[in-house]
N, CA, C and O of each residue as an XYZ file, in Angstrom:
240
protein
N       0.845     -1.180      0.000
C       0.000      0.000      0.000
C       0.888      1.239      0.000
O       1.850      1.318      0.764
N       0.568      2.196     -0.849
C       1.412      3.369     -1.043
C       1.506      4.250      0.202
O       2.574      4.792      0.485
N       0.407      4.405      0.956
C       0.461      5.279      2.115
C       0.987      4.573      3.360
O       1.118      5.202      4.409
N       1.286      3.306      3.268
C       1.888      2.569      4.380
C       2.946      1.622      3.812
O       2.779      0.403      3.825
N       4.035      2.205      3.315
C       5.050      1.385      2.651
C       5.790      0.460      3.605
O       5.915      0.736      4.798
N       6.272     -0.635      3.055
C       7.133     -1.533      3.816
C       8.475     -0.838      4.000
O       9.094     -0.409      3.026
N       8.918     -0.729      5.228
C      10.197     -0.094      5.551
C      11.263     -1.165      5.768
O      12.349     -1.095      5.192
N      10.949     -2.147      6.594
C      11.879     -3.241      6.882
C      11.453     -4.446      6.045
O      10.511     -5.157      6.398
N      12.152     -4.665      4.941
C      11.765     -5.755      4.041
C      12.078     -7.123      4.628
O      11.385     -8.092      4.315
N      13.085     -7.229      5.455
C      13.432     -8.525      6.052
C      12.278     -9.081      6.891
O      12.007    -10.282      6.874
N      11.609     -8.194      7.620
C      10.513     -8.616      8.498
C       9.151     -8.199      7.951
O       8.126     -8.407      8.599
N       9.145     -7.607      6.749
C       7.905     -7.162      6.103
C       7.105     -6.245      7.032
O       5.901     -6.423      7.216
N       7.804     -5.253      7.615
C       7.161     -4.332      8.551
C       6.891     -2.997      7.868
O       7.782     -2.380      7.284
N       5.653     -2.577      7.959
C       5.221     -1.323      7.347
C       5.525     -0.129      8.255
O       5.785     -0.265      9.451
N       5.479      1.035      7.631
C       5.748      2.294      8.324
C       4.888      2.424      9.588
O       5.401      2.754     10.657
N       3.591      2.166      9.467
C       2.690      2.352     10.609
C       3.051      1.447     11.781
O       2.954      1.862     12.936
N       3.464      0.219     11.495
C       3.854     -0.711     12.560
C       5.093     -0.205     13.288
O       5.186     -0.289     14.513
N       6.038      0.319     12.523
C       7.288      0.796     13.115
C       7.045      2.064     13.923
O       7.576      2.208     15.024
N       6.246      2.986     13.387
C       5.926      4.208     14.123
C       5.231      3.863     15.442
O       5.551      4.440     16.481
N       4.298      2.940     15.403
C       3.610      2.517     16.623
C       4.601      1.919     17.620
O       4.521      2.190     18.818
N       5.534      1.106     17.125
C       6.551      0.524     17.994
C       7.447      1.573     18.626
O       7.785      1.480     19.806
N       7.834      2.574     17.840
C       8.666      3.670     18.363
C       7.936      4.376     19.496
O       8.510      4.640     20.552
N       6.662      4.678     19.262
C       5.871      5.390     20.272
C       5.616      4.532     21.499
O       5.781      5.000     22.626
N       5.220      3.290     21.297
C       4.870      2.395     22.400
C       6.065      2.116     23.310
O       5.937      2.084     24.533
N       7.226      1.915     22.690
C       8.412      1.524     23.458
C       9.346      2.694     23.763
O      10.377      2.508     24.409
N       8.995      3.895     23.307
C       9.824      5.069     23.582
C      11.199      4.994     22.935
O      12.187      5.444     23.515
N      11.266      4.435     21.751
C      12.547      4.245     21.065
C      13.190      5.585     20.713
O      12.528      6.504     20.233
N      14.488      5.669     20.962
C      15.262      6.865     20.645
C      16.361      6.575     19.630
O      16.884      7.499     19.008
N      16.716      5.306     19.455
C      17.789      4.925     18.530
C      17.326      3.746     17.670
O      16.335      3.079     17.968
N      18.079      3.517     16.596
C      17.802      2.360     15.750
C      17.969      1.075     16.557
O      17.211      0.122     16.377
N      18.944      1.052     17.429
C      19.147     -0.120     18.285
C      17.928     -0.352     19.187
O      17.534     -1.496     19.415
N      17.334      0.728     19.697
C      16.118      0.603     20.509
C      15.003     -0.065     19.707
O      14.288     -0.929     20.216
N      14.863      0.347     18.440
C      13.824     -0.238     17.588
C      14.091     -1.728     17.409
O      13.174     -2.540     17.530
N      15.332     -2.091     17.123
C      15.688     -3.499     16.954
C      15.402     -4.318     18.194
O      14.900     -5.439     18.105
N      15.721     -3.759     19.351
C      15.472     -4.460     20.610
C      13.974     -4.613     20.878
O      13.530     -5.648     21.376
N      13.202     -3.580     20.547
C      11.778     -3.570     20.871
C      10.926     -4.371     19.887
O      10.080     -5.166     20.297
N      11.154     -4.157     18.573
C      10.273     -4.793     17.579
C      11.037     -5.522     16.480
O      10.435     -6.038     15.538
N      12.357     -5.565     16.598
C      13.257     -6.295     15.707
C      13.486     -5.656     14.341
O      14.357     -6.115     13.603
N      12.737     -4.614     13.975
C      12.964     -3.940     12.693
C      14.385     -3.364     12.687
O      14.835     -2.785     13.675
N      15.073     -3.531     11.571
C      16.427     -3.007     11.436
C      17.503     -3.885     12.026
O      18.684     -3.544     11.953
N      17.126     -5.011     12.610
C      18.100     -5.858     13.294
C      18.617     -7.009     12.442
O      19.439     -7.798     12.907
N      18.147     -7.119     11.195
C      18.571     -8.240     10.362
C      19.684     -7.796      9.421
O      20.849     -8.109      9.666
N      19.356     -7.077      8.354
C      20.392     -6.716      7.365
C      20.866     -5.272      7.479
O      21.972     -4.949      7.047
N      20.040     -4.401      8.055
C      20.437     -3.010      8.242
C      20.155     -2.078      7.076
O      20.445     -0.885      7.165
N      19.599     -2.588      5.990
C      19.382     -1.731      4.822
C      18.309     -0.665      5.054
O      18.229      0.295      4.288
N      17.501     -0.810      6.073
C      16.437      0.161      6.348
C      16.844      1.208      7.391
O      16.012      2.019      7.798
N      18.088      1.204      7.823
C      18.510      2.105      8.898
C      18.263      3.573      8.586
O      17.848      4.321      9.470
N      18.509      4.008      7.343
C      18.254      5.412      6.989
C      16.778      5.753      7.148
O      16.433      6.807      7.683
N      15.905      4.855      6.680
C      14.464      5.080      6.813
C      14.038      5.051      8.278
O      13.196      5.847      8.693
N      14.605      4.153      9.052
C      14.280      4.089     10.480
C      14.694      5.377     11.184
O      13.970      5.880     12.043
N      15.857      5.907     10.818
C      16.318      7.157     11.432
C      15.372      8.302     11.091
O      15.086      9.144     11.942
N      14.890      8.338      9.863
C      13.910      9.366      9.479
C      12.639      9.253     10.316
O      12.089     10.265     10.752
N      12.175      8.029     10.541
C      10.985      7.832     11.368
C      11.240      8.248     12.814
O      10.385      8.871     13.443
N      12.416      7.903     13.341
C      12.762      8.318     14.699
C      12.751      9.834     14.811
O      12.192     10.384     15.761
N      13.366     10.514     13.846
C      13.408     11.969     13.862
C      12.007     12.570     13.794
O      11.693     13.535     14.491
N      11.175     11.981     12.943
C       9.797     12.463     12.789
C       9.001     12.277     14.081
O       8.350     13.210     14.550
N       9.052     11.098     14.644
C       8.273     10.792     15.851
C       8.790     11.561     17.057
O       8.004     12.033     17.879
N      10.103     11.689     17.165
C      10.700     12.336     18.331
C      10.930     13.838     18.134
O      11.537     14.493     18.982
N      10.447     14.376     17.019
C      10.485     15.817     16.796
C      11.851     16.411     16.532
O      12.157     17.505     17.005
N      12.683     15.694     15.774
C      14.020     16.238     15.465
C      14.078     16.716     14.046
O      15.117     17.205     13.601
């Protein structure tokens, strides 16, 4: 779906799932996301996108 793109292809996790995980678990780093919901913890190719989501959610 175009408005909810897959961000982490290894785990087939969409943007909305990751944003919810960031908010629910209070993630501040990519490592926090990996620990909380495992996104970004496999191959690392989504790290740039994850950082953008972190910045957006955390107001940076």
